[in-house]
C-alpha positions, 0 to 999 in steps of 0.5 A: 335273496339275490346276491347281484343285479340282473345281467342281460344279454341279446339274441345271438346266444343259447345254452347247450342243450345237455340233452339225450334227445330221442334219436340219440342212438339208444336202442329202443329210445325212439320207439319208447317215446315217439309212440307216446303222443299224448300227455296221458300216454307219456305219463303212463310211460313215466310212471306218474304225472309230470312234476310241473307244467307251464303255459308255453304258447296258445293251446300248448303247455310245457311239462317235465317228468323226472325219470329215475335211473333204472326204471323202465322208462329210463331204459328206453330213453337213456343213452350210453353217453351218461347215467343218472336220473333224467328230465323228460321235457315235452311241449303238449297240446292242452286239449290232450291231442297228439303232440308234434313229433319233435316236441320231447327231449330227455335231459340228464339232470346232473351234468356229466362227470367231465363237465362237473369237474370243470370249475368256472374260471374266476372273473378276469381269468383267461377264458372267462370272457370267452365262456361268457360269450359262448353262453351268450351266443347259445342263449340267443339261439333259444327264442321260445320257452320250449327252446329255452327249456330244452337248453336248460334241461328242464321246464321252468320252476315257475312262470308269472303272467303279465300283459302279453308276456310271462316271466319264467324262472329256473333255479339251478344249483351247482351240478344240475344240467345247465348250471355251468352255462348260466353261471357264466352269464351271471354278474360277479358274485356267488351263491348256492344257485344261479337263477335264469329269468326270461320274459317270453311272449304269450303268443309263442313268438320269439322273445326280445333280444334282451329278455333273459338275465341271470343272477346268483341266489342264496 
């Protein structure tokens, strides 16, 4: 049950990636993932099939794997900046052909300790408007589903196809990467999680300026 109505914003904002992207300086990180160019090869590295995949653009799908801390795949992807399970998010050709070189990023599933400890300021408190504006700015820098997924740190939980567009949703409980920035954008309220919903074109082009919204959910 949604606790508030949707709040929408324009382009000019994007959520912080919270990513440990390949090339983050982790020894062997580049080699371990960049050598895997197909869905089958990445699944082999990750130790299983993706948790979910959604259509992202003509001929492409966006997939997410959960990489458990301490696993062989995690050792090659993790950065010294953080520990814990990762989400490996990749945009891949549906036909199984090799992916683009920059299409995979590894993201911490849980926000770093410093970020988890910083509670959202109450509405009206000094800095709350600044936090919202910063999140709006960052969100606007993510015009495609792939960009949104890498900023949130995971593939959408679900997407529903419409006429020329699809509506994709992420449910983010407190502590999960992406929660703090999305929560700053939701209308005044509370809930067990915050949901980000975005409408993106099926042809892979940039979304409309007012096509994303956030709300609290029970």
